[in-house]
N, CA, C and O atoms as a Tinker XYZ file with bonds, in Angstrom:
   308  protein
     1  N      0.766000   -1.205000    0.311000    73     2
     2  CA     0.182000   -0.191000    0.069000    64     1     3
     3  C      0.877000    1.322000   -0.260000    63     2     4     5
     4  O      2.107000    1.307000   -0.217000    81     3
     5  N      0.351000    2.409000   -0.529000    73     3     6
     6  CA     1.086000    3.437000   -0.602000    64     5     7
     7  C      0.756000    4.649000   -0.138000    63     6     8     9
     8  O     -0.271000    5.142000   -0.604000    81     7
     9  N      1.389000    5.283000    0.696000    73     7    10
    10  CA     0.831000    6.681000    1.578000    64     9    11
    11  C      0.530000    7.546000    0.563000    63    10    12    13
    12  O      0.866000    7.293000   -0.594000    81    11
    13  N     -0.150000    8.679000    0.906000    73    11    14
    14  CA    -0.222000    9.969000    0.370000    64    13    15
    15  C      1.187000   10.490000    0.137000    63    14    16    17
    16  O      1.160000   11.284000   -0.804000    81    15
    17  N      2.062000   10.384000    0.497000    73    15    18
    18  CA     3.581000   10.978000    0.486000    64    17    19
    19  C      4.501000   10.010000   -0.453000    63    18    20    21
    20  O      5.659000   10.272000   -0.778000    81    19
    21  N      3.892000    9.035000   -0.765000    73    19    22
    22  CA     4.474000    8.081000   -1.741000    64    21    23
    23  C      5.449000    6.822000   -1.024000    63    22    24    25
    24  O      6.229000    6.083000   -1.625000    81    23
    25  N      5.150000    6.835000    0.383000    73    23    26
    26  CA     5.890000    5.727000    0.950000    64    25    27
    27  C      5.187000    4.216000    0.895000    63    26    28    29
    28  O      3.982000    4.235000    1.145000    81    27
    29  N      5.614000    3.252000    0.681000    73    27    30
    30  CA     5.253000    2.029000    0.449000    64    29    31
    31  C      5.186000    1.387000    2.112000    63    30    32    33
    32  O      6.082000    1.427000    2.955000    81    31
    33  N      3.994000    0.881000    2.217000    73    31    34
    34  CA     3.771000    0.379000    3.653000    64    33    35
    35  C      3.495000   -1.072000    3.454000    63    34    36    37
    36  O      3.107000   -1.571000    2.398000    81    35
    37  N      3.756000   -1.765000    4.685000    73    35    38
    38  CA     3.178000   -3.392000    4.411000    64    37    39
    39  C      2.657000   -3.546000    5.665000    63    38    40    41
    40  O      2.993000   -2.955000    6.692000    81    39
    41  N      1.630000   -4.558000    5.483000    73    39    42
    42  CA     1.092000   -4.747000    6.723000    64    41    43
    43  C      1.249000   -6.124000    7.467000    63    42    44    45
    44  O      0.644000   -7.164000    7.206000    81    43
    45  N      2.116000   -5.927000    8.373000    73    43    46
    46  CA     2.637000   -6.629000    9.341000    64    45    47
    47  C      1.697000   -7.229000   10.354000    63    46    48    49
    48  O      1.958000   -8.268000   10.962000    81    47
    49  N      0.672000   -6.581000   10.498000    73    47    50
    50  CA    -0.546000   -7.363000   11.806000    64    49    51
    51  C     -1.376000   -8.241000   10.862000    63    50    52    53
    52  O     -2.412000   -8.710000   11.333000    81    51
    53  N     -1.068000   -8.517000    9.630000    73    51    54
    54  CA    -1.885000   -9.635000    8.663000    64    53    55
    55  C     -3.345000   -9.508000    8.569000    63    54    56    57
    56  O     -3.978000   -9.467000    7.514000    81    55
    57  N     -3.791000   -9.452000    9.665000    73    55    58
    58  CA    -5.221000   -9.480000    9.795000    64    57    59
    59  C     -5.860000   -8.647000    9.513000    63    58    60    61
    60  O     -7.032000   -8.868000    9.206000    81    59
    61  N     -5.234000   -7.107000    9.508000    73    59    62
    62  CA    -5.685000   -5.789000    9.020000    64    61    63
    63  C     -5.867000   -5.886000    7.811000    63    62    64    65
    64  O     -6.911000   -5.379000    7.399000    81    63
    65  N     -5.072000   -6.467000    6.930000    73    63    66
    66  CA    -5.377000   -6.254000    5.520000    64    65    67
    67  C     -7.012000   -5.915000    5.000000    63    66    68    69
    68  O     -7.299000   -5.166000    4.067000    81    67
    69  N     -7.620000   -6.388000    5.538000    73    67    70
    70  CA    -9.118000   -6.319000    5.090000    64    69    71
    71  C     -9.551000   -4.719000    5.475000    63    70    72    73
    72  O    -10.424000   -4.102000    4.864000    81    71
    73  N     -8.765000   -4.174000    6.611000    73    71    74
    74  CA    -9.133000   -2.740000    7.240000    64    73    75
    75  C     -8.652000   -1.941000    6.083000    63    74    76    77
    76  O     -9.339000   -0.977000    5.746000    81    75
    77  N     -7.458000   -2.239000    5.369000    73    75    78
    78  CA    -6.874000   -1.343000    4.544000    64    77    79
    79  C     -7.432000   -1.270000    2.878000    63    78    80    81
    80  O     -7.599000   -0.264000    2.189000    81    79
    81  N     -7.673000   -2.891000    2.474000    73    79    82
    82  CA    -8.173000   -2.909000    1.244000    64    81    83
    83  C     -9.520000   -3.299000    0.920000    63    82    84    85
    84  O     -9.980000   -3.362000   -0.220000    81    83
    85  N    -10.156000   -3.570000    2.049000    73    83    86
    86  CA   -11.401000   -4.134000    2.056000    64    85    87
    87  C    -11.858000   -5.300000    1.776000    63    86    88    89
    88  O    -10.970000   -5.942000    1.215000    81    87
    89  N    -12.892000   -5.943000    1.900000    73    87    90
    90  CA   -12.971000   -7.657000    1.479000    64    89    91
    91  C    -12.892000   -7.351000   -0.043000    63    90    92    93
    92  O    -13.245000   -6.401000   -0.742000    81    91
    93  N    -12.104000   -8.893000   -0.337000    73    91    94
    94  CA   -12.471000   -9.216000   -1.800000    64    93    95
    95  C    -11.870000   -8.087000   -2.702000    63    94    96    97
    96  O    -12.498000   -7.693000   -3.684000    81    95
    97  N    -10.835000   -7.649000   -2.415000    73    95    98
    98  CA   -10.159000   -6.810000   -3.358000    64    97    99
    99  C     -9.798000   -7.317000   -4.429000    63    98   100   101
   100  O     -9.264000   -8.401000   -4.195000    81    99
   101  N     -9.824000   -7.031000   -5.720000    73    99   102
   102  CA    -9.601000   -7.784000   -6.720000    64   101   103
   103  C     -8.010000   -8.039000   -7.290000    63   102   104   105
   104  O     -7.684000   -9.051000   -7.910000    81   103
   105  N     -7.286000   -7.159000   -7.028000    73   103   106
   106  CA    -5.836000   -7.671000   -6.975000    64   105   107
   107  C     -5.391000   -8.500000   -6.190000    63   106   108   109
   108  O     -4.521000   -9.307000   -6.521000    81   107
   109  N     -6.033000   -8.431000   -4.737000    73   107   110
   110  CA    -5.431000   -9.442000   -3.932000    64   109   111
   111  C     -6.160000  -10.806000   -4.052000    63   110   112   113
   112  O     -5.438000  -11.743000   -3.714000    81   111
   113  N     -7.426000  -11.158000   -4.454000    73   111   114
   114  CA    -8.157000  -12.211000   -4.910000    64   113   115
   115  C     -7.267000  -12.728000   -6.176000    63   114   116   117
   116  O     -6.858000  -13.889000   -6.197000    81   115
   117  N     -7.029000  -11.945000   -7.074000    73   115   118
   118  CA    -6.119000  -12.326000   -8.259000    64   117   119
   119  C     -4.901000  -12.777000   -8.000000    63   118   120   121
   120  O     -4.474000  -13.693000   -8.703000    81   119
   121  N     -4.124000  -12.266000   -6.995000    73   119   122
   122  CA    -2.879000  -12.887000   -6.527000    64   121   123
   123  C     -2.961000  -14.249000   -5.654000    63   122   124   125
   124  O     -2.003000  -15.022000   -5.678000    81   123
   125  N     -4.086000  -14.530000   -4.904000    73   123   126
   126  CA    -4.290000  -15.441000   -4.231000    64   125   127
   127  C     -4.683000  -16.827000   -5.276000    63   126   128   129
   128  O     -4.166000  -17.944000   -5.229000    81   127
   129  N     -5.727000  -16.354000   -6.175000    73   127   130
   130  CA    -5.836000  -17.479000   -6.982000    64   129   131
   131  C     -4.709000  -17.965000   -8.058000    63   130   132   133
   132  O     -4.608000  -19.114000   -8.489000    81   131
   133  N     -3.960000  -16.961000   -8.370000    73   131   134
   134  CA    -2.749000  -17.302000   -9.030000    64   133   135
   135  C     -1.779000  -18.451000   -8.406000    63   134   136   137
   136  O     -1.300000  -19.430000   -8.978000    81   135
   137  N     -1.618000  -17.965000   -6.853000    73   135   138
   138  CA    -0.837000  -19.098000   -5.897000    64   137   139
   139  C     -1.370000  -20.070000   -5.862000    63   138   140   141
   140  O     -0.499000  -20.932000   -5.741000    81   139
   141  N     -2.697000  -20.686000   -5.908000    73   139   142
   142  CA    -3.360000  -21.515000   -5.667000    64   141   143
   143  C     -2.933000  -22.993000   -6.572000    63   142   144   145
   144  O     -3.242000  -24.135000   -6.230000    81   143
   145  N     -2.234000  -22.647000   -7.664000    73   143   146
   146  CA    -1.858000  -24.081000   -8.275000    64   145   147
   147  C     -0.339000  -24.225000   -8.207000    63   146   148   149
   148  O      0.264000  -25.119000   -8.800000    81   147
   149  N      0.156000  -23.432000   -7.561000    73   147   150
   150  CA     1.622000  -23.474000   -6.920000    64   149   151
   151  C      1.446000  -24.152000   -5.430000    63   150   152   153
   152  O      2.420000  -24.741000   -4.960000    81   151
   153  N      0.295000  -24.084000   -4.725000    73   151   154
   154  CA     0.654000  -24.756000   -3.301000    64   153   155
   155  C      0.205000  -23.540000   -2.512000    63   154   156   157
   156  O      0.183000  -22.387000   -2.943000    81   155
   157  N     -0.163000  -23.960000   -1.260000    73   155   158
   158  CA    -0.738000  -22.517000   -0.490000    64   157   159
   159  C     -0.097000  -23.146000    1.158000    63   158   160   161
   160  O      0.123000  -22.298000    2.023000    81   159
   161  N      0.110000  -24.334000    1.412000    73   159   162
   162  CA     0.233000  -24.756000    2.748000    64   161   163
   163  C      1.595000  -26.007000    2.418000    63   162   164   165
   164  O      1.492000  -27.101000    1.864000    81   163
   165  N      2.773000  -25.360000    2.977000    73   163   166
   166  CA     3.890000  -26.303000    3.173000    64   165   167
   167  C      4.380000  -26.677000    4.205000    63   166   168   169
   168  O      4.646000  -25.874000    5.099000    81   167
   169  N      4.662000  -28.285000    4.338000    73   167   170
   170  CA     5.377000  -28.777000    5.623000    64   169   171
   171  C      6.506000  -28.402000    5.308000    63   170   172   173
   172  O      6.743000  -27.740000    6.318000    81   171
   173  N      7.672000  -28.272000    4.507000    73   171   174
   174  CA     8.843000  -27.448000    4.708000    64   173   175
   175  C      9.173000  -26.333000    4.084000    63   174   176   177
   176  O      8.456000  -25.811000    3.231000    81   175
   177  N     10.390000  -25.841000    4.498000    73   175   178
   178  CA    10.588000  -24.885000    3.911000    64   177   179
   179  C     10.516000  -24.959000    2.142000    63   178   180   181
   180  O     10.732000  -25.980000    1.490000    81   179
   181  N     10.248000  -23.951000    1.720000    73   179   182
   182  CA    10.031000  -23.772000    0.009000    64   181   183
   183  C     10.797000  -22.656000   -0.238000    63   182   184   185
   184  O     11.091000  -21.783000    0.578000    81   183
   185  N     11.212000  -22.743000   -1.792000    73   183   186
   186  CA    11.976000  -21.827000   -2.570000    64   185   187
   187  C     11.223000  -20.355000   -2.268000    63   186   188   189
   188  O     11.876000  -19.350000   -1.987000    81   187
   189  N      9.934000  -20.368000   -2.355000    73   187   190
   190  CA     9.256000  -19.129000   -2.263000    64   189   191
   191  C      9.450000  -18.467000   -0.928000    63   190   192   193
   192  O      9.456000  -17.240000   -1.033000    81   191
   193  N      9.598000  -18.885000    0.211000    73   191   194
   194  CA     9.928000  -18.489000    1.549000    64   193   195
   195  C     11.394000  -17.959000    1.631000    63   194   196   197
   196  O     11.722000  -17.038000    2.378000    81   195
   197  N     12.020000  -18.447000    1.019000    73   195   198
   198  CA    13.493000  -17.969000    1.160000    64   197   199
   199  C     13.745000  -16.665000    0.114000    63   198   200   201
   200  O     14.594000  -15.800000    0.333000    81   199
   201  N     12.890000  -16.680000   -1.014000    73   199   202
   202  CA    12.793000  -15.444000   -1.925000    64   201   203
   203  C     12.287000  -14.421000   -1.213000    63   202   204   205
   204  O     12.835000  -13.319000   -1.234000    81   203
   205  N     11.150000  -14.674000   -0.477000    73   203   206
   206  CA    10.434000  -13.627000    0.460000    64   205   207
   207  C     11.243000  -13.145000    1.562000    63   206   208   209
   208  O     11.218000  -11.952000    1.865000    81   207
   209  N     12.065000  -14.112000    2.275000    73   207   210
   210  CA    12.870000  -13.651000    3.454000    64   209   211
   211  C     14.184000  -12.874000    2.710000    63   210   212   213
   212  O     14.672000  -11.989000    3.412000    81   211
   213  N     14.754000  -13.057000    1.537000    73   211   214
   214  CA    15.613000  -12.127000    0.992000    64   213   215
   215  C     15.046000  -11.010000    0.850000    63   214   216   217
   216  O     15.785000  -10.124000    1.279000    81   215
   217  N     13.943000  -10.560000    0.394000    73   215   218
   218  CA    13.414000   -9.401000   -0.098000    64   217   219
   219  C     13.189000   -8.523000    1.603000    63   218   220   221
   220  O     13.597000   -7.376000    1.786000    81   219
   221  N     12.566000   -9.247000    2.550000    73   219   222
   222  CA    12.553000   -8.617000    3.894000    64   221   223
   223  C     13.895000   -8.364000    4.659000    63   222   224   225
   224  O     13.928000   -7.500000    5.535000    81   223
   225  N     14.771000   -8.948000    4.409000    73   223   226
   226  CA    16.239000   -8.843000    4.659000    64   225   227
   227  C     16.798000   -7.539000    3.831000    63   226   228   229
   228  O     17.312000   -6.621000    4.470000    81   227
   229  N     16.687000   -7.464000    2.336000    73   227   230
   230  CA    17.136000   -6.657000    1.718000    64   229   231
   231  C     16.246000   -5.040000    2.179000    63   230   232   233
   232  O     16.811000   -3.953000    2.052000    81   231
   233  N     15.017000   -5.161000    2.631000    73   231   234
   234  CA    14.360000   -3.866000    2.727000    64   233   235
   235  C     14.476000   -3.412000    4.361000    63   234   236   237
   236  O     13.894000   -2.437000    4.836000    81   235
   237  N     15.177000   -4.149000    4.957000    73   235   238
   238  CA    15.234000   -3.954000    6.433000    64   237   239
   239  C     16.470000   -4.691000    7.091000    63   238   240   241
   240  O     16.626000   -5.755000    7.691000    81   239
   241  N     17.365000   -3.522000    6.662000    73   239   242
   242  CA    18.619000   -4.009000    6.800000    64   241   243
   243  C     19.458000   -4.426000    8.434000    63   242   244   245
   244  O     20.623000   -4.762000    8.647000    81   243
   245  N     18.359000   -4.239000    9.328000    73   243   246
   246  CA    19.137000   -4.847000   10.450000    64   245   247
   247  C     18.890000   -6.179000   10.833000    63   246   248   249
   248  O     19.479000   -6.688000   11.786000    81   247
   249  N     17.889000   -6.898000   10.014000    73   247   250
   250  CA    17.166000   -7.868000   10.069000    64   249   251
   251  C     18.579000   -8.985000    9.716000    63   250   252   253
   252  O     19.308000   -8.843000    8.734000    81   251
   253  N     18.703000   -9.867000   10.558000    73   251   254
   254  CA    19.654000  -11.005000   10.433000    64   253   255
   255  C     18.954000  -12.301000   10.227000    63   254   256   257
   256  O     19.658000  -13.294000   10.041000    81   255
   257  N     18.077000  -12.381000   10.233000    73   255   258
   258  CA    16.971000  -13.934000   10.148000    64   257   259
   259  C     15.490000  -13.892000   10.028000    63   258   260   261
   260  O     14.770000  -13.225000   10.771000    81   259
   261  N     15.179000  -14.452000    9.296000    73   259   262
   262  CA    13.704000  -14.627000    8.978000    64   261   263
   263  C     13.371000  -15.746000    8.741000    63   262   264   265
   264  O     13.839000  -16.326000    7.761000    81   263
   265  N     12.426000  -16.377000    9.623000    73   263   266
   266  CA    11.616000  -17.541000    9.790000    64   265   267
   267  C     10.277000  -17.344000    9.734000    63   266   268   269
   268  O      9.763000  -16.497000   10.465000    81   267
   269  N      9.584000  -18.039000    8.926000    73   267   270
   270  CA     7.946000  -18.267000    8.673000    64   269   271
   271  C      7.431000  -19.447000    9.451000    63   270   272   273
   272  O      7.898000  -20.581000    9.341000    81   271
   273  N      6.431000  -19.105000   10.252000    73   271   274
   274  CA     5.850000  -20.147000   10.929000    64   273   275
   275  C      4.205000  -20.199000   10.633000    63   274   276   277
   276  O      3.676000  -19.244000   10.063000    81   275
   277  N      3.470000  -21.290000   11.023000    73   275   278
   278  CA     2.284000  -21.854000   10.722000    64   277   279
   279  C      1.427000  -20.814000   11.845000    63   278   280   281
   280  O      0.551000  -20.010000   11.529000    81   279
   281  N      1.853000  -21.032000   12.977000    73   279   282
   282  CA     1.239000  -20.778000   14.414000    64   281   283
   283  C      1.850000  -19.673000   15.100000    63   282   284   285
   284  O      3.042000  -19.459000   14.881000    81   283
   285  N      1.176000  -18.894000   15.946000    73   283   286
   286  CA     1.451000  -18.545000   16.965000    64   285   287
   287  C      2.187000  -19.174000   17.994000    63   286   288   289
   288  O      3.103000  -18.664000   18.639000    81   287
   289  N      1.628000  -20.557000   18.130000    73   287   290
   290  CA     2.237000  -21.305000   19.107000    64   289   291
   291  C      3.604000  -22.051000   19.067000    63   290   292   293
   292  O      4.294000  -22.328000   20.048000    81   291
   293  N      3.896000  -22.345000   17.668000    73   291   294
   294  CA     5.043000  -22.506000   17.190000    64   293   295
   295  C      6.037000  -21.365000   17.108000    63   294   296   297
   296  O      7.238000  -21.618000   17.205000    81   295
   297  N      5.639000  -20.212000   16.947000    73   295   298
   298  CA     6.595000  -19.256000   17.250000    64   297   299
   299  C      7.053000  -18.775000   18.491000    63   298   300   301
   300  O      8.084000  -18.116000   18.625000    81   299
   301  N      6.021000  -19.217000   19.716000    73   299   302
   302  CA     6.248000  -19.053000   21.152000    64   301   303
   303  C      7.162000  -20.075000   21.592000    63   302   304   305
   304  O      7.402000  -19.990000   22.796000    81   303
   305  N      7.860000  -21.195000   20.879000    73   303   306
   306  CA     8.171000  -22.395000   21.810000    64   305   307
   307  C      9.473000  -22.146000   21.264000    63   306   308
   308  O     10.429000  -22.842000   21.605000    81   307
């Protein structure tokens, strides 16, 4: 999402995406539909996770490690 002054923002709260874009946003719906053929729930790490982690590290210089988890319980252990 871009702000009025041209800054790009990410939704790190995840569930608040509907507050920003509304329900059933065409661009988001299209991106989800396009991904479904490639899979959407992986048991092990995927190349997509590596690519996303590299993007995060490129944009946030102080980040040393990125890990994706499926649940909050998993993250707290």
